[in-house]
All heavy atoms as an XYZ file, in Angstrom:
885
protein
N       9.013     25.276     -1.262
C       8.241     24.047     -1.217
C       8.338     23.456      0.184
O       9.391     23.468      0.805
C       8.768     23.063     -2.254
C       7.982     21.765     -2.276
S       8.559     20.572     -3.479
C       7.824     21.230     -4.945
N       7.259     22.920      0.644
C       7.194     22.332      1.974
C       8.137     21.130      2.086
O       8.247     20.312      1.177
C       5.759     21.875      2.252
O       5.719     21.061      3.387
N       8.823     21.043      3.223
C       9.708     19.916      3.479
C       8.920     18.614      3.466
O       9.396     17.586      2.986
C      10.406     20.086      4.842
O      11.079     21.336      4.835
C      11.382     18.983      5.103
N       7.697     18.650      3.981
C       6.852     17.466      3.995
C       6.593     16.963      2.579
O       6.650     15.760      2.310
C       5.529     17.749      4.707
C       4.561     16.582      4.830
C       5.198     15.443      5.628
C       3.282     17.018      5.492
N       6.345     17.876      1.656
C       6.102     17.468      0.274
C       7.360     16.871     -0.347
O       7.287     15.887     -1.081
C       5.611     18.653     -0.557
C       4.173     19.081     -0.307
C       3.838     20.326     -1.110
C       3.215     17.967     -0.655
N       8.515     17.448     -0.052
C       9.762     16.913     -0.590
C      10.027     15.504     -0.053
O      10.463     14.622     -0.792
C      10.931     17.830     -0.254
C      10.977     19.152     -1.007
C      12.099     20.033     -0.472
C      11.169     18.905     -2.499
N       9.756     15.293      1.218
C       9.964     13.970      1.810
C       8.949     12.951      1.299
O       9.130     11.753      1.485
C       9.888     14.052      3.332
C      11.080     14.756      3.954
C      11.140     14.561      5.465
N       9.873     14.322      6.105
C       9.291     15.114      6.992
N       9.873     16.227      7.367
N       8.132     14.796      7.536
N       7.900     13.413      0.659
C       6.845     12.523      0.186
C       7.140     11.921     -1.191
O       6.356     11.106     -1.671
C       5.514     13.269      0.141
N       8.250     12.274     -1.799
C       8.561     11.760     -3.145
C       8.499     10.234     -3.220
O       7.893      9.688     -4.157
C       9.908     12.282     -3.611
N       9.072      9.483     -2.258
C       8.955      8.016     -2.338
C       7.505      7.525     -2.247
O       7.146      6.531     -2.881
C       9.772      7.522     -1.139
C      10.700      8.640     -0.809
C       9.954      9.890     -1.172
N       6.701      8.231     -1.499
C       5.286      7.867     -1.388
C       4.590      8.036     -2.742
O       3.867      7.156     -3.202
C       4.608      8.720     -0.319
C       3.128      8.505     -0.088
C       2.852      7.092      0.387
C       2.604      9.510      0.921
N       4.853      9.173     -3.390
C       4.260      9.398     -4.707
C       4.791      8.396     -5.729
O       4.055      7.941     -6.601
C       4.514     10.832     -5.178
C       3.724     11.854     -4.410
C       4.370     12.885     -3.738
C       2.349     11.794     -4.342
C       3.649     13.828     -3.021
C       1.612     12.736     -3.625
C       2.274     13.757     -2.969
N       6.066      8.022     -5.615
C       6.639      7.025     -6.519
C       5.931      5.679     -6.345
O       5.672      4.980     -7.330
C       8.141      6.880     -6.266
N       5.617      5.327     -5.101
C       4.906      4.062     -4.840
C       3.511      4.080     -5.457
O       2.994      3.042     -5.862
C       4.823      3.809     -3.341
N       2.916      5.251     -5.553
C       1.563      5.373     -6.112
C       1.555      5.482     -7.633
O       0.498      5.463     -8.242
C       0.869      6.606     -5.524
C       0.580      6.557     -4.029
C       0.110      7.920     -3.544
C      -0.439      5.486     -3.714
N       2.729      5.584     -8.234
C       2.826      5.847     -9.666
C       2.723      4.598    -10.530
O       2.943      4.665    -11.731
C       4.134      6.578     -9.966
N       2.391      3.479     -9.942
C       2.306      2.233    -10.699
C       0.870      1.717    -10.697
O       0.256      1.588     -9.631
C       3.242      1.198    -10.058
C       3.284     -0.074    -10.852
O       2.369     -0.915    -10.670
O       4.219     -0.239    -11.651
N       0.318      1.392    -11.860
C      -1.076      0.926    -11.923
C      -1.338     -0.343    -11.112
O      -2.414     -0.487    -10.529
C      -1.312      0.673    -13.416
C      -0.265      1.471    -14.122
C       0.913      1.549    -13.196
N      -0.382     -1.254    -11.074
C      -0.579     -2.481    -10.298
C      -0.679     -2.167     -8.813
O      -1.519     -2.725     -8.106
C       0.569     -3.488    -10.557
O       0.610     -3.786    -11.957
C       0.365     -4.767     -9.764
N       0.158     -1.255     -8.340
C       0.104     -0.875     -6.925
C      -1.204     -0.183     -6.597
O      -1.780     -0.401     -5.521
C       1.297      0.004     -6.571
C       2.594     -0.758     -6.629
C       3.766      0.093     -6.210
N       4.973     -0.563     -6.681
C       6.010      0.053     -7.186
N       6.027      1.370     -7.262
N       7.052     -0.621     -7.603
N      -1.686      0.638     -7.495
C      -2.984      1.277     -7.268
C      -4.099      0.235     -7.240
O      -5.027      0.336     -6.425
C      -3.255      2.330     -8.346
C      -2.364      3.565     -8.287
C      -2.617      4.457     -9.498
C      -2.567      4.331     -6.996
N      -3.995     -0.788     -8.088
C      -4.993     -1.864     -8.073
C      -4.942     -2.624     -6.751
O      -5.979     -2.985     -6.191
C      -4.751     -2.817     -9.249
N      -3.746     -2.844     -6.229
C      -3.599     -3.516     -4.938
C      -4.260     -2.688     -3.842
O      -5.026     -3.206     -3.026
C      -2.111     -3.764     -4.610
C      -1.510     -4.792     -5.570
C      -1.941     -4.218     -3.163
C       0.009     -4.867     -5.525
N      -3.965     -1.393     -3.813
C      -4.560     -0.516     -2.798
C      -6.080     -0.518     -2.911
O      -6.789     -0.522     -1.899
C      -4.009      0.904     -2.926
C      -2.532      1.065     -2.574
C      -2.064      2.477     -2.900
C      -2.270      0.730     -1.122
N      -6.583     -0.536     -4.138
C      -8.023     -0.565     -4.345
C      -8.625     -1.846     -3.769
O      -9.664     -1.809     -3.108
C      -8.333     -0.453     -5.839
C      -9.820     -0.375     -6.105
O     -10.511      0.437     -5.441
O     -10.308     -1.133     -6.968
N      -7.961     -2.990     -3.979
C      -8.453     -4.257     -3.434
C      -8.420     -4.255     -1.911
O      -9.301     -4.818     -1.265
C      -7.622     -5.448     -3.918
C      -7.569     -5.739     -5.396
C      -8.881     -5.636     -6.111
N      -8.848     -6.083     -7.488
C      -8.379     -5.388     -8.518
N      -7.841     -4.203     -8.348
N      -8.467     -5.864     -9.742
N      -7.407     -3.617     -1.335
C      -7.258     -3.614      0.121
C      -8.235     -2.663      0.813
O      -8.402     -2.739      2.026
C      -5.820     -3.273      0.507
C      -4.773     -4.319      0.111
C      -3.373     -3.825      0.474
C      -5.064     -5.664      0.748
N      -8.895     -1.807      0.045
C      -9.886     -0.910      0.658
C     -11.017     -1.694      1.301
O     -11.618     -1.253      2.270
C     -10.474      0.052     -0.383
C      -9.519      1.135     -0.786
C     -10.113      2.156     -1.742
N     -10.943      1.579     -2.780
C     -12.171      2.010     -3.089
N     -12.703      3.022     -2.456
N     -12.849      1.437     -4.053
N     -11.300     -2.888      0.773
C     -12.407     -3.679      1.324
C     -11.953     -4.617      2.441
O     -12.759     -5.379      2.964
C     -13.077     -4.482      0.205
O     -12.152     -5.388     -0.361
N     -10.694     -4.557      2.817
C     -10.205     -5.380      3.917
C      -8.933     -6.114      3.552
O      -8.471     -6.052      2.414
N      -8.403     -6.827      4.527
C      -7.126     -7.497      4.293
C      -7.276     -8.667      3.325
O      -8.347     -9.261      3.217
C      -6.490     -7.943      5.607
C      -7.211     -9.026      6.339
C      -6.498     -9.422      7.627
O      -5.501     -8.795      8.009
O      -6.949    -10.380      8.250
N      -6.185     -8.927      2.617
C      -6.155    -10.017      1.645
C      -4.798    -10.695      1.687
O      -3.796    -10.069      2.004
C      -6.392     -9.499      0.236
C      -7.777     -8.945      0.024
C      -7.964     -8.611     -1.442
N      -9.202     -7.932     -1.652
C     -10.278     -8.497     -2.183
N     -10.246     -9.746     -2.537
N     -11.371     -7.810     -2.360
N      -4.794    -11.966      1.314
C      -3.541    -12.708      1.229
C      -2.882    -12.423     -0.126
O      -3.528    -11.913     -1.053
C      -3.789    -14.205      1.373
O      -4.464    -14.699      0.231
N      -1.618    -12.789     -0.239
C      -0.909    -12.622     -1.502
C      -1.618    -13.412     -2.602
O      -1.797    -12.910     -3.712
C       0.564    -13.079     -1.369
C       1.263    -13.068     -2.715
C       1.309    -12.201     -0.391
N      -2.046    -14.629     -2.289
C      -2.731    -15.452     -3.298
C      -4.019    -14.789     -3.782
O      -4.323    -14.822     -4.975
C      -3.040    -16.848     -2.748
C      -1.791    -17.683     -2.605
O      -0.792    -17.435     -3.272
N      -1.842    -18.655     -1.726
N      -4.772    -14.204     -2.870
C      -6.001    -13.504     -3.273
C      -5.681    -12.313     -4.162
O      -6.350    -12.081     -5.167
C      -6.783    -13.047     -2.042
C      -7.397    -14.175     -1.257
C      -8.030    -13.718      0.047
O      -7.624    -12.686      0.610
O      -8.942    -14.431      0.501
N      -4.652    -11.563     -3.787
C      -4.264    -10.403     -4.593
C      -3.774    -10.826     -5.971
O      -4.062    -10.153     -6.964
C      -3.199     -9.574     -3.868
C      -3.699     -8.819     -2.635
C      -2.528     -8.286     -1.824
C      -4.639     -7.692     -3.047
N      -3.054    -11.936     -6.038
C      -2.606    -12.453     -7.338
C      -3.809    -12.802     -8.203
O      -3.840    -12.478     -9.397
C      -1.710    -13.681     -7.151
S      -0.073    -13.314     -6.531
N      -4.784    -13.447     -7.612
C      -5.988    -13.810     -8.351
C      -6.768    -12.598     -8.816
O      -7.307    -12.575     -9.924
N      -6.811    -11.572     -7.971
C      -7.558    -10.345     -8.305
C      -6.904     -9.561     -9.441
O      -7.595     -8.889    -10.202
C      -7.646     -9.420     -7.089
C      -8.565     -9.951     -6.011
O      -9.327    -10.900     -6.286
O      -8.513     -9.418     -4.881
N      -5.574     -9.619     -9.524
C      -4.849     -8.764    -10.472
C      -4.187     -9.526    -11.605
O      -3.598     -8.923    -12.482
C      -3.764     -7.954     -9.743
O      -2.833     -8.866     -9.156
C      -4.354     -7.041     -8.694
N      -4.261    -10.854    -11.586
C      -3.610    -11.703    -12.595
C      -2.092    -11.516    -12.618
O      -1.462    -11.694    -13.650
C      -4.184    -11.440    -13.992
O      -5.560    -11.692    -14.004
N      -1.511    -11.145    -11.493
C      -0.058    -10.987    -11.389
C       0.542    -12.240    -10.763
O      -0.097    -12.893     -9.933
C       0.283     -9.770    -10.531
N       1.756    -12.580    -11.171
C       2.458    -13.706    -10.567
C       2.881    -13.332     -9.154
O       3.016    -12.156     -8.816
C       3.687    -14.073    -11.396
C       3.331    -14.663    -12.752
C       4.576    -15.173    -13.466
N       5.755    -14.351    -13.271
C       6.188    -13.424    -14.113
N       5.526    -13.190    -15.214
N       7.278    -12.725    -13.859
N       3.107    -14.349     -8.325
C       3.440    -14.116     -6.919
C       4.726    -13.300     -6.759
O       4.796    -12.429     -5.903
C       3.552    -15.424     -6.157
C       3.748    -15.203     -4.668
C       3.689    -16.481     -3.874
O       3.351    -17.529     -4.384
N       4.017    -16.388     -2.607
N       5.729    -13.554     -7.585
C       6.983    -12.808     -7.457
C       6.772    -11.323     -7.745
O       7.302    -10.458     -7.037
C       8.059    -13.378     -8.380
O       7.630    -13.321     -9.733
N       5.971    -11.017     -8.759
C       5.680     -9.619     -9.077
C       4.828     -8.979     -7.978
O       5.057     -7.832     -7.583
C       4.970     -9.522    -10.426
C       4.632     -8.115    -10.910
C       5.901     -7.282    -11.089
C       3.849     -8.186    -12.209
N       3.852     -9.737     -7.466
C       2.999     -9.224     -6.390
C       3.839     -8.903     -5.158
O       3.660     -7.849     -4.533
C       1.907    -10.246     -6.054
C       0.929     -9.777     -5.007
S       0.044     -8.268     -5.440
C      -0.844     -8.787     -6.898
N       4.763     -9.797     -4.810
C       5.630     -9.565     -3.645
C       6.473     -8.314     -3.833
O       6.674     -7.542     -2.892
C       6.529    -10.781     -3.404
O       5.746    -11.890     -3.039
N       6.961     -8.093     -5.046
C       7.738     -6.890     -5.354
C       6.904     -5.633     -5.098
O       7.362     -4.690     -4.442
C       8.206     -6.945     -6.816
C       8.804     -5.665     -7.311
C      10.109     -5.326     -6.989
C       8.065     -4.799     -8.098
C      10.658     -4.136     -7.442
C       8.603     -3.610     -8.547
C       9.903     -3.280     -8.225
N       5.674     -5.627     -5.605
C       4.808     -4.451     -5.438
C       4.389     -4.261     -3.978
O       4.333     -3.132     -3.483
C       3.576     -4.560     -6.331
C       3.878     -4.339     -7.776
N       4.425     -3.163     -8.252
C       3.719     -5.151     -8.854
C       4.582     -3.249     -9.563
N       4.164     -4.447     -9.945
N       4.109     -5.346     -3.275
C       3.731     -5.240     -1.862
C       4.883     -4.706     -1.019
O       4.674     -3.922     -0.097
C       3.253     -6.599     -1.339
C       1.870     -7.009     -1.832
C       1.620     -8.479     -1.552
C       0.789     -6.133     -1.208
N       6.104     -5.094     -1.348
C       7.266     -4.554     -0.623
C       7.376     -3.048     -0.845
O       7.626     -2.288      0.088
C       8.551     -5.242     -1.050
C       9.759     -4.706     -0.284
C      11.039     -5.371     -0.677
C      12.255     -4.904      0.076
N      12.285     -3.580      0.617
N       7.166     -2.603     -2.082
C       7.213     -1.168     -2.372
C       6.145     -0.417     -1.570
O       6.411      0.663     -1.024
C       7.043     -0.919     -3.867
N       4.958     -0.991     -1.469
C       3.873     -0.355     -0.712
C       4.156     -0.379      0.791
O       3.843      0.577      1.497
C       2.540     -1.033     -1.020
C       2.011     -0.815     -2.445
C       0.832     -1.724     -2.731
C       1.645      0.652     -2.661
N       4.756     -1.463      1.276
C       5.142     -1.531      2.702
C       6.223     -0.502      3.000
O       6.149      0.213      4.000
C       5.672     -2.928      3.051
C       4.649     -3.900      3.488
C       5.215     -5.159      4.141
N       6.544     -5.548      3.731
C       6.835     -6.415      2.763
N       5.868     -6.991      2.097
N       8.072     -6.715      2.470
N       7.220     -0.418      2.127
C       8.313      0.544      2.326
C       7.800      1.982      2.327
O       8.353      2.841      3.013
C       9.388      0.380      1.253
C      10.175     -0.913      1.399
O      10.074     -1.585      2.457
O      10.910     -1.272      0.447
N       6.733      2.233      1.578
C       6.139      3.575      1.533
C       5.202      3.818      2.713
O       4.703      4.929      2.892
C       5.385      3.774      0.216
N       4.940      2.783      3.508
C       4.076      2.937      4.672
C       2.594      2.905      4.345
O       1.767      3.364      5.133
N       2.246      2.364      3.183
C       0.839      2.348      2.780
C       0.118      1.063      3.157
O      -1.111      1.046      3.259
C       0.725      2.577      1.269
C       1.153      3.965      0.817
C       1.250      4.025     -0.698
C       0.190      5.007      1.346
N       0.851     -0.022      3.336
C       0.247     -1.283      3.751
C       1.099     -1.905      4.852
O       2.267     -1.561      5.023
C       0.105     -2.296      2.580
C      -0.749     -1.743      1.466
C       1.442     -2.752      2.060
N       0.480     -2.798      5.604
C       1.234     -3.578      6.580
C       0.846     -5.042      6.415
O      -0.165     -5.372      5.796
C       1.033     -3.089      8.013
C      -0.367     -3.203      8.540
C      -0.808     -4.358      9.148
C      -1.242     -2.139      8.440
C      -2.097     -4.462      9.633
C      -2.531     -2.225      8.921
C      -2.963     -3.395      9.522
N       1.702     -5.894      6.944
C       1.494     -7.330      6.799
C       1.442     -7.983      8.166
O       2.071     -7.513      9.114
C       2.634     -7.931      5.981
N       0.679     -9.064      8.236
C       0.687     -9.885      9.443
C       0.699    -11.334      8.987
O       0.049    -11.705      7.997
C      -0.502     -9.586     10.345
C      -1.826    -10.049      9.833
C      -2.949     -9.888     10.863
N      -4.189    -10.361     10.300
C      -4.595    -11.623     10.326
N      -3.858    -12.543     10.908
N      -5.734    -11.980      9.769
N       1.476    -12.112      9.677
C       1.614    -13.519      9.310
C       0.716    -14.371     10.192
O       0.663    -14.187     11.402
C       3.073    -13.942      9.457
C       3.372    -15.252      8.811
C       4.855    -15.465      8.662
C       5.072    -16.754      7.896
N       6.405    -16.929      7.429
N       0.010    -15.280      9.555
C      -0.861    -16.220     10.257
C      -0.538    -17.604      9.696
O      -0.982    -17.953      8.596
C      -2.325    -15.859     10.019
C      -3.300    -16.679     10.810
C      -4.719    -16.197     10.566
O      -5.088    -15.140     11.112
O      -5.432    -16.876      9.809
N       0.254    -18.357     10.446
C       0.726    -19.637      9.920
C       1.653    -19.388      8.747
O       2.605    -18.630      8.848
N       1.334    -19.993      7.601
C       2.148    -19.792      6.399
C       1.600    -18.685      5.512
O       2.184    -18.365      4.487
C       2.224    -21.095      5.616
C       2.956    -22.186      6.395
C       3.065    -23.452      5.611
N       3.907    -23.227      4.452
C       4.008    -24.078      3.441
N       3.315    -25.181      3.442
N       4.798    -23.804      2.424
N       0.472    -18.130      5.891
C      -0.178    -17.093      5.074
C       0.178    -15.713      5.589
O       0.142    -15.457      6.789
C      -1.711    -17.271      5.102
O      -2.023    -18.589      4.659
C      -2.403    -16.257      4.215
N       0.516    -14.807      4.671
C       0.762    -13.414      5.016
C      -0.433    -12.607      4.522
O      -0.818    -12.697      3.357
C       2.065    -12.883      4.382
C       2.278    -11.428      4.739
C       3.257    -13.724      4.816
N      -1.024    -11.865      5.436
C      -2.190    -11.034      5.131
C      -1.748     -9.582      5.046
O      -0.994     -9.108      5.882
C      -3.252    -11.193      6.214
C      -3.811    -12.577      6.254
C      -3.365    -13.624      7.013
C      -4.899    -13.074      5.492
N      -4.114    -14.739      6.767
C      -5.065    -14.430      5.834
C      -5.757    -12.509      4.545
C      -6.049    -15.224      5.267
C      -6.736    -13.298      3.995
C      -6.882    -14.636      4.345
N      -2.255     -8.872      4.050
C      -1.924     -7.461      3.847
C      -3.170     -6.612      4.024
O      -4.276     -7.029      3.670
C      -1.356     -7.241      2.440
C       0.028     -7.822      2.305
C       0.213     -9.142      1.936
C       1.146     -7.060      2.598
C       1.482     -9.688      1.838
C       2.416     -7.592      2.507
C       2.571     -8.904      2.122
O       3.822     -9.445      2.038
N      -2.964     -5.415      4.576
C      -4.067     -4.466      4.778
C      -3.531     -3.051      4.616
O      -2.314     -2.810      4.725
C      -4.675     -4.639      6.167
N      -4.443     -2.129      4.355
C      -4.053     -0.718      4.309
C      -3.564     -0.289      5.682
O      -4.144     -0.682      6.695
C      -5.236      0.156      3.908
C      -5.689      0.077      2.457
C      -6.924      0.949      2.259
C      -4.586      0.496      1.513
N      -2.538      0.523      5.703
C      -2.030      1.080      6.958
C      -2.717      2.431      7.168
O      -2.517      3.352      6.375
C      -0.518      1.254      6.874
C       0.093      1.689      8.181
O      -0.618      2.310      9.009
O       1.284      1.417      8.390
N      -3.551      2.567      8.205
C      -4.277      3.828      8.415
C      -3.351      5.042      8.533
O      -3.707      6.129      8.099
C      -5.035      3.600      9.725
C      -5.099      2.132      9.896
C      -3.895      1.565      9.217
N      -2.176      4.859      9.095
C      -1.265      6.003      9.220
C      -0.756      6.430      7.847
O      -0.545      7.620      7.605
C      -0.105      5.685     10.165
O       0.702      4.649      9.650
N      -0.567      5.482      6.931
C      -0.155      5.833      5.571
C      -1.242      6.568      4.826
O      -0.981      7.533      4.104
N      -2.481      6.123      5.014
C      -3.614      6.803      4.387
C      -3.752      8.217      4.961
O      -4.011      9.176      4.231
C      -4.913      5.988      4.579
C      -6.124      6.744      4.063
C      -4.782      4.634      3.886
N      -3.536      8.357      6.256
C      -3.597      9.686      6.885
C      -2.504     10.596      6.322
O      -2.737     11.790      6.122
C      -3.466      9.554      8.397
N      -1.318     10.025      6.054
C      -0.255     10.824      5.434
C      -0.689     11.325      4.067
O      -0.427     12.472      3.698
C       1.028     10.003      5.303
C       1.829      9.955      6.570
C       3.117      9.146      6.452
N       3.872      9.417      5.267
C       4.476      8.461      4.533
N       4.383      7.208      4.867
N       5.167      8.790      3.469
N      -1.353     10.465      3.306
C      -1.848     10.883      1.992
C      -2.861     12.012      2.120
O      -2.829     12.982      1.347
C      -2.497      9.702      1.262
C      -1.569      8.682      0.655
C      -2.367      7.511      0.095
C      -0.723      9.311     -0.435
N      -3.764     11.890      3.090
C      -4.757     12.945      3.308
C      -4.072     14.255      3.685
O      -4.457     15.328      3.231
C      -5.747     12.523      4.388
C      -6.655     11.396      3.942
C      -7.509     10.836      5.067
O      -7.238     11.120      6.249
O      -8.448     10.095      4.743
N      -3.054     14.153      4.522
C      -2.306     15.333      4.942
C      -1.602     15.992      3.763
O      -1.605     17.216      3.617
C      -1.283     14.892      5.978
C      -0.867     15.919      6.934
C      -0.079     15.274      8.047
N       1.008     16.148      8.397
C       2.094     15.776      9.015
N       2.258     14.519      9.367
N       3.018     16.644      9.313
N      -1.014     15.177      2.897
C      -0.343     15.705      1.705
C      -1.343     16.359      0.759
O      -1.067     17.420      0.192
C       0.409     14.586      0.990
C       1.641     14.083      1.712
C       2.132     12.789      1.083
C       2.737     15.133      1.703
N      -2.512     15.746      0.603
C      -3.542     16.341     -0.251
C      -3.979     17.694      0.304
O      -4.184     18.649     -0.456
C      -4.736     15.405     -0.376
N      -4.092     17.797      1.615
C      -4.441     19.076      2.247
C      -3.385     20.126      1.938
O      -3.709     21.267      1.588
C      -4.599     18.898      3.774
O      -5.661     17.983      4.009
C      -4.903     20.220      4.465
N      -2.123     19.742      2.057
C      -1.039     20.678      1.744
C      -1.075     21.106      0.289
O      -0.877     22.284     -0.026
C       0.317     20.042      2.049
C       0.750     20.033      3.498
C       2.046     19.263      3.651
C       0.928     21.450      4.019
N      -1.320     20.161     -0.608
C      -1.353     20.486     -2.032
C      -2.524     21.402     -2.375
O      -2.432     22.211     -3.291
C      -1.423     19.200     -2.865
C      -0.139     18.381     -2.883
C      -0.382     17.031     -3.542
C       0.972     19.132     -3.596
N      -3.629     21.284     -1.619
C      -4.784     22.171     -1.832
C      -4.557     23.543     -1.214
O      -5.383     24.435     -1.353
C      -6.048     21.553     -1.237
C      -6.636     20.427     -2.043
C      -8.031     20.055     -1.569
N      -8.075     19.725     -0.160
C      -7.961     18.499      0.353
N      -7.783     17.487     -0.452
N      -8.021     18.282      1.636
N      -3.455     23.692     -0.491
C      -3.159     24.979      0.132
C      -3.674     25.086      1.542
O      -3.678     26.166      2.125
N      -4.098     23.971      2.113
C      -4.602     23.986      3.481
C      -3.475     24.039      4.491
O      -2.297     23.968      4.159
N      -3.853     24.147      5.728
C      -2.894     24.209      6.827
C      -2.577     22.792      7.275
O      -3.471     21.966      7.435
C      -3.481     25.022      8.004
C      -2.531     25.020      9.182
C      -3.801     26.431      7.558
N      -1.295     22.540      7.493
C      -0.851     21.234      7.959
C      -1.009     21.161      9.466
O      -0.339     21.865     10.202
C       0.614     21.034      7.558
C       1.145     19.687      8.004
O       0.349     18.746      8.108
O       2.364     19.593      8.231
N      -1.937     20.323      9.916
C      -2.165     20.157     11.350
C      -1.964     18.694     11.714
O      -2.910     17.907     11.723
C      -3.577     20.622     11.723
C      -3.818     20.607     13.223
O      -2.913     20.168     13.977
O      -4.903     21.015     13.646
N      -0.712     18.311     12.004
C      -0.437     16.903     12.282
C      -1.183     16.359     13.496
O      -1.455     15.183     13.570
C       1.068     16.843     12.512
C       1.586     18.226     12.442
C       0.461     19.136     12.062
N      -1.533     17.212     14.450
C      -2.230     16.716     15.635
C      -3.612     16.185     15.266
O      -4.061     15.177     15.803
C      -2.347     17.808     16.697
O      -3.189     18.856     16.244
N      -4.293     16.837     14.341
C      -5.602     16.358     13.899
C      -5.464     15.046     13.136
O      -6.259     14.131     13.314
C      -6.302     17.410     13.029
C      -6.788     18.608     13.805
C      -7.752     18.232     14.921
O      -8.681     17.424     14.682
O      -7.576     18.728     16.042
N      -4.443     14.947     12.285
C      -4.204     13.714     11.545
C      -3.915     12.575     12.508
O      -4.413     11.468     12.359
C      -3.028     13.893     10.567
O      -3.344     14.952      9.675
C      -2.771     12.632      9.767
N      -3.113     12.857     13.524
C      -2.759     11.839     14.503
C      -4.008     11.337     15.230
O      -4.162     10.142     15.460
C      -1.756     12.410     15.504
O      -1.460     11.469     16.483
N      -4.905     12.251     15.582
C      -6.150     11.854     16.252
C      -6.988     10.951     15.354
O      -7.563      9.966     15.808
C      -6.961     13.089     16.646
C      -6.340     13.903     17.761
C      -7.155     15.154     18.007
C      -6.408     16.120     18.908
N      -7.098     17.406     18.997
N      -7.036     11.281     14.061
C      -7.807     10.489     13.112
C      -7.227      9.080     12.990
O      -7.959      8.095     12.993
C      -7.819     11.170     11.738
C      -8.540     10.436     10.615
C     -10.011     10.280     10.938
C      -8.352     11.157      9.310
N      -5.914      8.971     12.903
C      -5.265      7.665     12.804
C      -5.543      6.841     14.052
O      -5.882      5.662     13.967
C      -3.744      7.813     12.575
C      -3.039      6.479     12.714
C      -3.481      8.412     11.211
N      -5.415      7.450     15.225
C      -5.693      6.738     16.473
C      -7.124      6.209     16.483
O      -7.376      5.072     16.878
C      -5.480      7.645     17.690
C      -4.020      7.976     17.926
O      -3.159      7.279     17.360
O      -3.757      8.934     18.669
N      -8.057      7.021     16.045
C      -9.459      6.610     16.000
C      -9.651      5.447     15.029
O     -10.331      4.468     15.348
C     -10.344      7.792     15.599
C     -11.829      7.495     15.443
C     -12.422      7.002     16.752
C     -12.554      8.734     14.950
N      -9.048      5.531     13.836
C      -9.198      4.464     12.842
C      -8.626      3.149     13.354
O      -9.214      2.091     13.159
C      -8.526      4.866     11.532
C      -9.291      5.932     10.775
C      -8.570      6.397      9.526
O      -7.421      5.972      9.292
O      -9.153      7.192      8.783
N      -7.473      3.200     14.001
C      -6.861      1.987     14.541
C      -7.756      1.381     15.611
O      -7.981      0.169     15.639
C      -5.443      2.276     15.079
C      -4.905      1.098     15.870
C      -4.507      2.633     13.936
N      -8.298      2.215     16.491
C      -9.214      1.722     17.529
C     -10.445      1.067     16.908
O     -10.878      0.001     17.343
C      -9.649      2.856     18.450
S      -8.340      3.440     19.530
N     -11.003      1.689     15.891
C     -12.190      1.135     15.249
C     -11.891     -0.192     14.565
O     -12.730     -1.095     14.553
C     -12.759      2.134     14.240
C     -13.434      3.360     14.859
C     -13.818      4.357     13.772
C     -14.654      2.958     15.666
N     -10.684     -0.338     14.007
C     -10.319     -1.610     13.387
C     -10.329     -2.724     14.419
O     -10.795     -3.825     14.153
C      -8.939     -1.522     12.748
C      -8.956     -0.843     11.406
C      -7.593     -0.859     10.744
O      -6.726     -1.639     11.162
O      -7.429     -0.075      9.796
N      -9.787     -2.469     15.623
C      -9.761     -3.491     16.651
C     -11.156     -3.808     17.168
O     -11.471     -4.952     17.461
C      -8.864     -3.070     17.816
C      -7.402     -3.203     17.481
C      -6.619     -2.085     17.301
C      -6.819     -4.448     17.316
C      -5.273     -2.218     16.970
C      -5.482     -4.592     16.990
C      -4.714     -3.457     16.817
O      -3.400     -3.593     16.502
N     -12.018     -2.816     17.233
C     -13.388     -3.033     17.674
C     -14.161     -3.862     16.666
O     -14.943     -4.745     17.036
C     -14.104     -1.678     17.914
C     -13.463     -0.971     19.106
C     -15.599     -1.880     18.115
C     -13.920      0.466     19.256
N     -13.925     -3.642     15.363
C     -14.686     -4.307     14.298
C     -14.098     -5.646     13.882
O     -14.558     -6.224     12.914
C     -14.787     -3.395     13.078
C     -15.653     -2.185     13.364
O     -16.604     -2.273     14.136
N     -15.313     -1.063     12.781
N     -13.090     -6.151     14.563
C     -12.492     -7.434     14.197
C     -13.523     -8.537     14.401
O     -14.226     -8.581     15.399
C     -11.237     -7.712     15.051
C     -10.740     -9.125     14.825
C     -10.165     -6.698     14.745
N     -13.635     -9.416     13.397
C     -14.616    -10.512     13.475
C     -14.231    -11.530     14.510
O     -13.156    -11.902     14.706
C     -14.740    -11.204     12.122
C     -15.323    -10.235     11.079
O     -16.080     -9.346     11.470
O     -14.987    -10.401      9.905
């Protein structure tokens, strides 16, 4: 078994919860505050914070603070890791240099598209 797949166990564990998947789904359309995510999922703030920490620890989301509000967004490098793992699981060749180029491009595009 690939070492990369073995190291991915915490990532898969983070994805194994329906609430976390709902959070990731909401973040696909852009960054959201904890309050917005609570409203979207009907979860209490303490539970939402627990799930967001798990997603941050897995490298799937990142946070930025603006005043008293914390905004969460998908982390492009975490999404690229997922794509890389899916490629490995399909039997494809692991080419981290291509993944790295894709992440760099996505990050650049995010800064260009900032309102």
